[in-house]
C-alpha positions in Angstrom: 143.3 19.3 111.9 146.3 17.1 113.5 147.2 19.1 116.6 150.9 20.6 116.8 152.3 19.9 120.3 155.9 21.0 119.2 157.0 23.9 120.8 155.0 22.9 124.0 156.1 22.0 127.3 154.3 18.7 129.1 155.2 18.0 132.7 158.5 19.8 132.5 159.1 18.2 129.1 160.0 20.7 126.7 158.8 19.1 123.0 161.1 20.0 120.1 160.1 17.5 117.6 158.2 14.7 116.1 160.1 11.9 115.5 157.4 9.1 115.3 153.4 8.6 115.2 151.4 5.2 115.5 147.7 4.8 115.6 147.5 5.7 119.5 150.3 8.1 120.1 153.1 10.8 118.9 156.7 10.4 119.9 158.5 13.7 121.0 162.3 14.6 120.7 162.3 16.6 124.0 164.4 18.0 126.7 163.9 18.2 130.1 165.8 20.0 133.1 166.9 16.9 135.1 166.7 14.3 132.2 168.2 16.1 129.8 167.5 14.5 126.0 164.4 12.2 125.9 161.7 10.8 124.1 158.4 11.6 124.6 155.0 9.6 123.7 151.9 11.5 123.9 148.5 9.5 123.9 146.4 11.0 120.6 144.0 13.7 121.2 140.7 11.8 119.8 141.7 8.9 122.7 142.3 11.0 125.5 138.8 10.2 127.1 139.1 6.8 125.6 139.2 4.7 129.0 140.7 1.4 127.4 143.1 3.7 125.3 144.5 5.5 128.8 144.3 2.2 130.7 146.8 0.4 128.0 148.7 3.8 127.6 149.1 3.7 131.3 149.5 0.1 131.7 152.6 0.4 129.1 154.3 2.8 131.3 154.3 0.6 134.1 155.4 -2.5 132.8 158.6 -0.1 131.5 159.1 0.6 134.8 159.2 -2.9 135.9 161.4 -3.9 133.3 165.1 -2.7 134.2 167.8 -3.9 132.3 170.8 -1.9 129.9 169.2 -2.9 126.7 165.6 -1.9 127.4 164.8 2.1 127.2 164.1 2.9 130.6 160.9 4.6 131.3 161.7 8.2 133.2 158.1 9.1 134.2 154.1 8.9 133.3 152.2 11.7 133.7 148.8 13.6 132.9 148.8 17.8 131.2 146.2 19.6 130.5 142.7 18.2 129.5 143.7 14.7 129.8 147.3 15.1 127.8 148.3 11.3 128.9 152.4 11.4 128.2 155.4 9.3 129.2 159.0 9.9 129.1 161.4 7.5 128.0 165.3 7.6 127.8 166.3 8.4 124.7 168.0 6.0 122.5 170.8 6.4 120.0 170.7 4.8 116.8 168.3 3.8 114.3 165.2 1.5 114.0 166.0 -2.2 113.4 163.4 -2.1 110.9 164.9 0.6 108.8 168.5 -1.2 109.8 167.6 -4.5 108.4 166.1 -3.3 105.4 169.3 -1.5 104.5 171.6 -4.0 105.0 170.3 -7.1 105.3 171.3 -10.1 105.3 173.6 -9.0 108.1 177.1 -10.8 108.9 176.6 -14.1 111.5 178.5 -12.0 114.3 176.4 -8.8 113.9 173.0 -11.1 114.0 174.1 -13.0 117.3 175.4 -10.0 119.0 171.6 -8.2 118.0 169.7 -11.3 119.0 171.5 -11.8 122.3 170.8 -8.6 123.5 167.0 -9.0 122.3 167.1 -11.8 124.4 168.5 -10.7 127.4 166.2 -8.0 127.3 163.2 -9.8 126.7 164.6 -12.5 129.5 164.1 -9.5 131.9 160.4 -9.2 131.0 160.2 -12.8 131.5 161.5 -12.5 134.9 159.0 -10.0 135.8 156.0 -11.4 134.4 155.4 -9.8 131.7 155.2 -11.1 127.9 156.0 -8.7 125.4 154.0 -9.9 122.7 154.8 -7.6 119.9 158.7 -8.0 119.4 159.5 -7.2 115.6 162.4 -4.9 114.3 160.1 -1.7 114.2 160.5 -2.2 118.2 164.0 -2.0 118.4 166.5 0.5 118.4 169.8 -0.4 117.4 173.2 1.6 117.1 175.4 -0.1 114.6 178.3 2.1 115.7 178.3 0.9 119.6 176.6 -2.3 118.5 173.7 -1.9 121.1 170.4 -2.7 121.2 167.6 -1.2 123.2 163.8 -2.7 123.2 160.7 -0.4 123.0 157.3 -0.7 123.4 155.6 -2.7 126.0 152.4 -1.1 125.0 150.6 -4.8 124.1 152.6 -6.4 126.5 150.7 -8.4 129.4 151.3 -10.0 132.6 151.3 -13.5 133.2 149.4 -13.2 136.2 146.8 -10.9 135.0 143.1 -12.2 135.6 141.0 -12.8 132.8 138.4 -10.1 133.6 141.5 -7.8 133.9 142.6 -8.1 130.5 142.6 -5.4 127.9 142.5 -7.7 124.9 139.4 -10.1 124.3 139.4 -13.8 124.3 139.3 -14.6 120.4 141.3 -11.4 119.5 144.9 -11.5 118.8 147.6 -8.9 119.5 150.9 -8.4 117.6 152.7 -8.4 114.1 150.9 -11.0 112.2 154.7 -11.3 110.4 155.8 -12.3 113.7 153.6 -13.3 116.0 153.4 -16.8 117.4 151.1 -19.4 115.7 149.4 -20.0 119.5 148.5 -16.5 119.8 146.4 -16.5 116.8 143.6 -18.0 119.4 143.7 -14.8 121.3 144.3 -16.4 124.4 147.1 -15.4 126.9 150.3 -16.6 125.3 153.5 -17.4 127.3 156.7 -16.6 127.6 157.4 -18.8 124.2 156.0 -16.7 122.0 158.3 -14.1 122.1 160.8 -16.8 121.4 159.0 -17.3 118.1 159.0 -13.3 117.2 162.8 -13.6 118.2 163.3 -16.2 116.1 161.5 -14.7 113.0 163.6 -11.5 113.3 167.2 -13.6 113.1 165.9 -15.5 110.2 164.9 -12.0 108.6 168.6 -10.7 109.6 170.2 -13.9 108.4 168.4 -14.3 105.0 166.7 -10.6 104.3 163.5 -12.3 104.0 160.6 -14.0 106.4 160.2 -17.4 106.9 156.4 -17.3 104.8 155.4 -16.4 101.7 151.8 -15.0 102.3 151.2 -11.7 100.5 148.1 -11.1 102.0 147.3 -11.0 105.9 144.3 -13.8 105.4 147.0 -15.8 103.2 149.5 -15.3 106.6 147.0 -16.4 108.7 146.4 -19.5 107.1 150.0 -20.7 106.6 151.0 -19.7 110.1 148.4 -21.9 111.3 148.6 -24.8 108.5 152.5 -24.5 107.1 155.3 -25.3 108.3 158.1 -22.1 108.1 160.8 -22.3 104.8 163.5 -23.9 105.9 166.6 -21.5 106.3 168.6 -23.1 103.9 165.6 -22.9 101.3 165.1 -19.1 101.7 167.0 -18.0 99.3 169.1 -19.9 96.7 172.7 -17.8 97.2 172.3 -18.4 101.1 173.3 -21.4 102.7 174.2 -22.0 106.7 176.0 -24.8 108.3 172.9 -27.1 109.5 173.5 -26.6 113.0 172.3 -23.0 112.2 169.2 -24.0 110.3 168.4 -26.7 113.3 168.5 -23.4 115.9 166.8 -21.4 114.1 163.9 -23.5 113.4 163.5 -25.2 116.6 162.9 -21.5 117.4 160.2 -21.4 115.2 158.3 -24.6 116.2 154.6 -24.4 115.9 154.8 -26.2 119.2 155.9 -24.0 122.0 157.0 -26.9 123.8 159.6 -27.8 121.0 161.5 -24.3 121.4 164.1 -23.6 123.6 163.5 -23.4 127.4 163.9 -19.7 127.4 164.9 -16.7 124.8 168.7 -16.7 126.3 169.0 -20.1 125.5 167.8 -19.6 122.2 170.4 -16.8 121.6 173.2 -18.9 123.2 172.6 -21.5 120.7 172.1 -19.3 117.8 175.7 -17.1 118.6 177.6 -20.6 119.3 176.4 -22.3 115.5 176.8 -18.9 113.9 180.2 -18.3 115.3 182.0 -21.9 115.4 185.0 -22.0 113.2 183.5 -23.3 109.6 184.3 -27.2 109.1 187.5 -27.7 107.0 186.8 -28.6 103.2 186.6 -32.1 102.4 189.9 -33.2 100.9 188.9 -36.8 100.8 187.1 -36.7 97.2 187.3 -37.9 94.0 190.8 -39.5 92.9 192.3 -38.4 96.2 189.5 -40.4 98.0 189.9 -43.9 96.1 193.8 -43.6 96.5 193.6 -43.1 100.2 191.0 -45.8 100.5 193.3 -48.3 98.4 196.3 -47.7 101.5 194.0 -47.9 104.1 193.1 -51.7 102.6 
C-alpha cells in the first residue's frame, strides 16, 4: 500500500497535499513557520535504505544549494526525519510545468519563446559557472508562470559535477542519463558530458515551442536512439507545412542542434541571445520587384 504523508510534519514542514510524483520521490505542497508556502520532495519509502538512491537525493540538494539564480528554484533545506525519511524543501514556484503549457498552447509566439529560452539559458549558465551540467533539461523540469512571464528551473536530480572523478560517479560508464527526446547525441555513450549537452536540450525545447513538435519523428525509444546517432534533425522549416520562419531563425536553432558539440554556440547564453535577435528582428519588407514591375524597373536602369 502506498504510504500517505499528507497531514504529517517533516522537520517543521507541514505537508498539505501531494502535487506530483516520480519514480524516486513524491512532491508535496507544505507550510513552514519561517519559509511559508514551500514544496517538499520526499524520497520514496522503498528507496530509503538504498545507498545510491539516497546519495543521488542528497546530491540534488547540494547542487541546488550551489546554484543561486532568480530563474532557479531555491533550495531551502535538506534533511532527514524519522526512519531514513529524506526530504528536500525548495521554494514554491508559481505557474505550471512548461510541458503542460506547451501541450496546450504550442506553437508559441516568437517573442514568448525568446523570453522563455533566455531565462532557461541564464539559469543553466549559472549552473555551468559553478561546474554543474544539468543533463535533464526538458519542459517537464521547468515551471512557467505565463502571467509574469517567469521561468524557474527545477530538478538537479541527475545533474553532474564536471570535476567529478570517474570513481565518484553515480552513473556507470556506458549508461546514458536524461530524457531520450531531449538528450544530446554525445550523451548516449554514457560518458561525462560538457555544458554543450544542455545547449542541445535547450535548442530542442526551442524547436518544440516554435513548431509544436520535436526534431525527430521516432515512434519508439529504439528508433529515437538510432535517429539521434545516425540522422540529422528535421530542419525547422520542414517540421510543419504551415509553419515558416526566417532563414536566420532556422539557422540558430539548427546550430544549437548540431550533432558535434563543437559546432554549437560557445554557451547557452550565446544561443539564447542569437535566438532572441533572430526571432525579434523586424520582418524583411515584401519584395515588390517581381513580375511586370521588376521588368519595368530594370528597363529604366539600363
